[in-house]
C-alpha positions as CSV (number, residue, x, y, z in Angstrom):
1,P,6.9,5.3,-15.5
2,K,4.4,6.8,-17.0
3,A,2.1,3.6,-17.8
4,V,2.0,0.6,-15.3
5,N,-0.4,-2.0,-15.5
6,I,-1.4,-5.4,-14.3
7,A,-2.3,-8.9,-15.1
8,F,-2.8,-11.6,-12.1
9,F,-3.1,-15.6,-13.1
10,A,-5.1,-18.2,-11.3
11,C,-2.8,-21.5,-12.4
12,S,-4.1,-24.8,-12.1
13,S,-0.4,-26.2,-11.8
14,F,3.7,-24.9,-11.1
15,E,4.4,-26.4,-14.6
16,H,1.7,-23.7,-15.7
17,V,3.0,-20.9,-13.1
18,Q,6.3,-21.6,-14.5
19,R,4.8,-21.0,-18.9
20,T,3.2,-17.7,-17.8
21,F,6.3,-16.7,-16.8
22,A,8.0,-17.8,-19.8
23,L,5.6,-16.0,-21.9
24,A,5.4,-13.3,-20.2
25,R,10.1,-12.7,-21.2
26,Q,9.0,-13.5,-24.3
27,K,5.8,-11.3,-25.2
28,L,6.5,-8.3,-22.6
29,G,10.3,-7.9,-23.3
30,E,11.5,-4.4,-22.1
31,V,8.1,-3.5,-20.3
32,L,8.2,-5.9,-18.0
33,S,9.2,-5.0,-14.3
34,A,7.8,-7.8,-12.1
35,V,6.6,-11.3,-12.4
36,E,5.6,-12.3,-8.7
37,F,3.7,-16.0,-8.2
38,C,2.5,-17.6,-4.5
39,D,0.5,-20.5,-3.4
40,R,-2.8,-20.8,-2.1
41,M,-1.3,-21.4,1.2
42,A,-0.1,-17.4,1.3
43,I,-3.2,-16.6,0.0
44,D,-4.8,-18.0,2.8
45,F,-2.5,-16.9,5.2
46,V,-3.1,-12.4,4.0
47,L,-6.7,-13.3,4.3
48,K,-7.1,-14.6,7.8
49,R,-4.6,-12.5,8.7
50,E,-5.6,-9.7,7.4
51,A,-9.7,-10.6,8.6
52,G,-12.2,-7.8,8.7
53,T,-9.6,-5.4,7.1
54,G,-11.3,-5.3,4.0
55,V,-9.0,-7.6,2.2
56,R,-10.6,-10.6,0.4
57,D,-9.6,-13.3,-1.9
58,P,-8.1,-11.9,-4.9
59,L,-10.6,-14.0,-7.3
60,E,-14.1,-15.7,-7.0
61,E,-12.8,-19.5,-7.8
62,K,-10.0,-20.6,-5.6
63,F,-6.4,-22.2,-7.8
64,P,-3.3,-23.6,-6.5
65,F,-1.1,-21.1,-7.7
66,Y,-1.3,-17.7,-8.6
67,V,0.7,-15.1,-10.6
68,L,0.8,-11.3,-10.9
69,V,2.6,-9.8,-14.1
70,E,3.4,-5.9,-13.9
71,T,4.5,-3.9,-17.0
72,S,5.8,-0.6,-16.9
73,G,7.1,2.4,-19.2
74,S,7.2,5.7,-20.6
75,D,4.7,5.2,-23.7
76,G,0.7,3.5,-22.0
77,E,-0.6,3.3,-25.6
78,H,2.4,0.8,-26.7
79,D,2.3,-1.1,-23.3
80,Q,-1.6,-1.8,-23.0
81,E,-0.8,-3.1,-27.0
82,K,2.2,-5.8,-25.7
83,L,-0.1,-6.7,-22.7
84,H,-2.9,-7.7,-24.9
85,R,-1.0,-10.2,-27.0
86,F,0.5,-11.2,-24.0
87,L,-2.9,-11.8,-22.3
88,E,-4.0,-13.0,-25.9
89,A,-1.4,-15.7,-25.9
90,A,-1.8,-16.7,-22.9
91,M,-5.0,-17.7,-23.3
92,S,-5.3,-19.0,-25.8
93,G,-3.4,-22.3,-24.6
94,D,-5.7,-25.0,-23.2
95,D,-4.7,-24.3,-19.5
96,D,-7.5,-23.5,-17.1
97,A,-6.8,-20.0,-16.0
98,A,-8.4,-17.2,-14.9
99,V,-6.7,-13.9,-15.9
100,Q,-8.0,-10.3,-14.5
101,D,-6.1,-7.3,-16.0
102,G,-6.1,-3.8,-15.8
103,E,-4.1,-0.6,-14.0
104,R,-2.5,-1.2,-11.2
105,G,-3.8,-0.4,-7.5
106,G,-6.7,-3.1,-8.0
107,H,-5.7,-6.3,-6.3
108,W,-4.9,-6.3,-2.3
109,G,-4.4,-2.4,-2.5
110,A,-1.2,-2.8,-4.7
C-alpha cells in the first residue's frame, strides 16, 4: 500500500472499544486494514518488560482500554479524508476518549 495511517484511541470502557470497532468498519470500509485492542494490564506488562529500552506509555493519561485502527490504500488523500471523517465521528460522541492520529511508526516503534 502507498498510504498507511493509524489512529490510537484510549477508551474508558469495553463498550467504547466495541463502538469504536463498529464505527471504524462503517466509516473506513475498504481502507480499514486492522483494528487491535488491549487493556491497561497489557500496556503495563510491555512497559515493565521493556523498561530501560526507551519504550514509553503511548499516552500521557492512563485508560482501561486502548484501540489501534490502521488504514492502508493506494490513494493517500482519499484515505486521509476517510480517516478524518472517522475521527470526527468517533470524537463527536460523549465518550471520554483520547485520540492520536498520524503516520504509521509513531507508536511503540510500529
